Structure formats: C-alpha cells, structure tokens
N, C-alpha and C positions, 0 to 999 in steps of 0.2 A: 877685543878679545872674543874668541869664538864662544857662542852661547850654546853649541850643540855638543853633546857627549853621548857615547854609546852606553855608558854606565850611568851612575848617579852623578850629582854635582860634586865638584872638587871640594874637599874639606877646608882648603886654605882660603876659599872665597868668603868674604864677610857677608853677613845677611843684609847689610845696607846696600850692597852693590846692585842686587836685583832680587825682587821678591816673586817674580813670575815663575810658573812651573817650568821645569826643564823638559823640552820636547823629547819624546822617545825616538829611538832609531827607526828609520823608514823600514817597514817589513820587506824582507827579500822577496816574499811571494807576490807582492804587488807588481814586481817587474817581470814575473814569470807568466802572467796572464796572456793568452793568445790575442785578446782584444786590447792589449796595452796601447795607449796613445799618450805620448809625452805631454802635449799641451793640455789634454783633458786631465791627466793625472796631476800636473802642476797646479791646475786651477783648484784642485781639492785641498791644496796645502796652504790656502790663503789665511787660515786661522791658526796656523802653527806659530808659536812664540819663538821665532827664529829669524835672524836677519837673512837677507838674500845672499850675502856673501858666505854666510855659514852654510846655507843650503847648497850653494855652488861647490863649496869645498867638500861637503859630504858626498855629493854626486861624483865629484872628481875622484875622490878616494875610492868610491865604489867601482868606478870604471877601471881604475888601476888594479883593484883587487880582482875584478873579473878577467882582466887581461892576464894577470899572473896565473889565475886558475886555468885559463885556456892554454897557456904555455905549459903548465905542469901536465895538463891532460895530453897535449901533443907529445911531450917528452915521455910520458908514461906509456903511451900507445904508439911509439915511433915506428916500430916494426909493422904494426897493423896498417898504418898510414902508407908506408912504403909498398906493402903488398897489395894495397887497394888498386893501384894502377894496373898491376899485372892481372888482377882478378877480372878487371873490366876488358881485357884484351879479348877480341873475338866478338864483342858485343855489337860491332857494326853489322855483322852478318845477320844477327837476330833482329836488329832494328830494321834492316832492309827487308827481311822476311815479313815483319809486321807491317811495314809500309806497303809492300806489294799486296799483302792480304787486304789492307784497308782500301787500296785502289781497286782491287777486284770487287770488294763489297760495295764500293761507291758506284762502280759500273753496273753491278747487279741492281742496286736501288734505282739508278737512272732508267734501266730497262723496264723495271716494274712500274715506275712512274709514267713512262711513255705508254706502256700498255694500258694503264689505268686511264690516262688521258684519251687514248684512242677509244677505249670502251665507253667512256663518258660521252664522247661525241656521237658514237654509234647509238647509245641509249637515247640521247636527246633527239636524234633523227627519228628513231622508232617511235618515241613519244609524240613527236610532231606528226608523224604519219598516222598514228592512232587517233590523234585529235581530228585530223582531216577525215579519216574514215568515219568517226563518230558524227562529224558534221554532215557527211554525206548520208549516213543512215537516218539522222534526224530530218534532213531535207526530204529523203525518200518517203519517210512516214508522213510528212506534211502533204506531199504531193498525192499520196494514196488517200489521205483523209479528204483532201479537196475533191478528188474524183468521186469518192464514196458518198460524200455529203451532197455533191451536185446530183449524182444519180438518184439519191434518196429524194431530193427535192423534185426532180423531174418526175419520178414515179408518183409522188403525192399530188403534183400539179397536173399529172397526165400529159406531160410535155415530152415529145420524142426528140432526141438529139440526132444529129447527123451520124449515120452509120449504126444506129441502134434504135430499138423501139421500146416502148414502155414494157417492162418485164412483169409488171403486175405483182411485184413482191409485196406491195402494200395494199393489195386489193382488199384484204380483210379490214384494214384500217379505214379505207374509203367507204367500204360498205357500212361500217359503223357510222361514218359521217353522214351517209345518205339516210341511215335510220334516224340520226339525230335531227336531220333537216325535216324528215317526215314527222318526227315527234314535235318539232317546233311549231308545226301547223296546229297541233292540238293544245299548245301552251297558251297562257294568257298573252294578250297583245304586248304587255310590258316587257316580255322576255323574247320577243320575236328576234330571231337571228343571233341570240347571245352566244350560242355554241360556235357558230360560224365565225364570229368576230374573234373569239379566242383562238381558233385554229389559224385564222389569217395572221393574228399577232405572232403566233409561234412560227409560222412560215417566214415572216419578216425577220424574226430573230435568227432563224437558221440561215437565211440568205445573207444577213449582215455578218454572221460568223464566217461564212465561206469567203466573203469579200475581205474580211480582216485577215483570215488565214492566207489568202492569196497575196496580200500586201506583205505579210511577214516573210513569205518565200522570196518575193521580188516580182514586181509587175513586169520586168523585162525577161523573166525566165521563160524559155521556149514553151514549156508545158503550160504555164499560167497563161501565156499569150494565146495558146491553142484553145484554152478553156473559156476564154472571154465570150465567144458567141453563145456557148451553153449558159453561162452565167447571165448574160444579157437577156436571153430568152426566158430564163426563170424569173428574172426581175420584172420583165415586161408582163409576164403572166400574172405575177402577184399584183402588179399595179392594176391590171384589168379586173382582177377579182376584187380588189379594194374599191375600185370605181363602181363596180356593180353593187357591192355591199353598201357603199355610202349612198348611192342613189336610192336603193331600196329602203334604207333606214330613214333618209330624208322624206321619202314618200309616206312612211309610216306615221309621220307627224310626232305628237308628244310621246307616243309609246316607243319611238325609236331613238329618243335623245341620248340615252345611256350608250346605245350601240354606236351612235354617231361620234360620241366623245372617244370611245375606244378605237374606232377605226381611224379617226384623225391622229390619235397617238401612234398608230401603226404607220401612217404616212410619215409622221415626224421621224420615227425610228428608221424608216427606210431612206430618209433624206429626200423625200418627194413631196415636200410641203406645197410647192407651186402647183403640182398636179391636183392636190386636194382643193386648193383655192379655185382652180379652174372648174372642177366638178361642182363646187358650191356655187360659183358664179352662174354656171349653166343651169343649175336647178332653180335659182332665184329668178332667172330671166324667163323661165317658162310660166 
C-alpha cells in the first residue's frame, strides 16, 4: 500500500500498521528552480519515510498533472499559438540584416587589429633604432673621454703627440709641481720627494683608467687602435719618471724608504713590476 498522501493519513488505517510520520507532499517550487538537477534533488530525499515505489508513483502523477496543465494552456491560448507563426514572417530579412551588420563589424575589427599589429611592429623597430642610437651616443662619449684624458696626461707629462703640441693648459698645475719640488729641497730628508711620489701615483691611476676605458670600447675599434701610440708614449713616459724617482729614492738611503714603497706600489698598479725589479737590480749591482 502506498505510504504517501497529499493530505493527512487515512482514518481507516490502524495505528498498528505504521507509526512513522507521513511524508509531506513534495513542494512544487522545488521543481521551478532554474538550477534544478534531478539526481541532486533525489539525493536530498534519502531521509523521507517513503518507499521508492511510492516516490515514483508521486513523480509520475506530477508529470501527468503538468502535461494536463500544459495541454490546458495550449487550448486556452490556441489562437495566440496559431498567430505566432504569422507574426514571425519577415524575420528572415531582419536576421539577415543583423548578420550582415555583424560581418561588417567583424571586418572592421580585423582592420583595426591589423593596423594595431602594424603599428606595434613599427614601434618596436623605432625602439630598436633608439637603442642603437643611445649605444652610439654612449660610445661617442667614451671615445671623447679617451681623447680628452689622453690629452690631459700628455699635457701633464709634457709629451707631444703626432700632429699636436703641448697646449700648456695645465701649465699652472705644473708650476705648482715645480714649486713643490723646490719646497722639497727645504724639507727634512725624511720627506724628500713625497709630493712627487703622490703625483706619479695619480698619473698611474689616470693612465690605467684610460686603458680600462679603451678596453670597454673595444681594442679593435679604429679610434682606439689609432690612439695606441699616444697611450704607449704616455705609459713609457710614466715608466721613465718612475725609474728616475725610484733611483733617487734608493740613493737617499733610509730617508727615502717610504718613498720607495710608494713608488713600487705605482709600478704594481701600472702592471710594470718587472721594470721595478730591473731598476732595483741595477741599483744593487752598483
């Protein structure tokens, strides 16, 4: 016997037959949800006190009731259903117009996309060109700096390059140097030549900087290759000055030890340690 009823329990059933509560009718609104899913909904009915056959019967009755309602709805609105087809006549032209409009819009979008792609390529080429120009500017600045620093070293060392003579721009600096050399004669023997050693050390630092700057540009660059004779003359002149200063300091004996150490450090910085060893050897052999 079915255990499901839309109303209460029948009065003619005895209390001994079943003491379980009678299940309520399934709410109609549960089936009207837009997210209704049959398996999910049935899984929520596992705790109903109702047999599977009764549940099937209830759902079957609901399906028949909905079919009858749908039939009544169609019968009631029969004329409206018949006129629906005639109302849709001529819609093909409207659909075609919309389709043509969409195709035109699609072509317009493709044209815009193509122009954007072309502009992107153009911008990338311009950016690459800008990077190349910036590199050339940076290279030009380095080349100018190499030339300016070489010229400064030549002026300080009184070295004339091919095609140019000492311009004397640092004449005031070297006059100060001469004054310091004259002042050194009046200083105690422990400070003999100290100022000259400092200036030689600075010359070595500047020369090494020019060499490093030249390497950063590239030793095979035509301008750097053309400056190698100038750089070599500057380097040789500094070595001659270092040799002279070292010999004088060695001749000073104990008073020139501190200067010897400083000059040897300049040899090391210039990468001319073998030259310093040669000068030391010649001094001891005398």
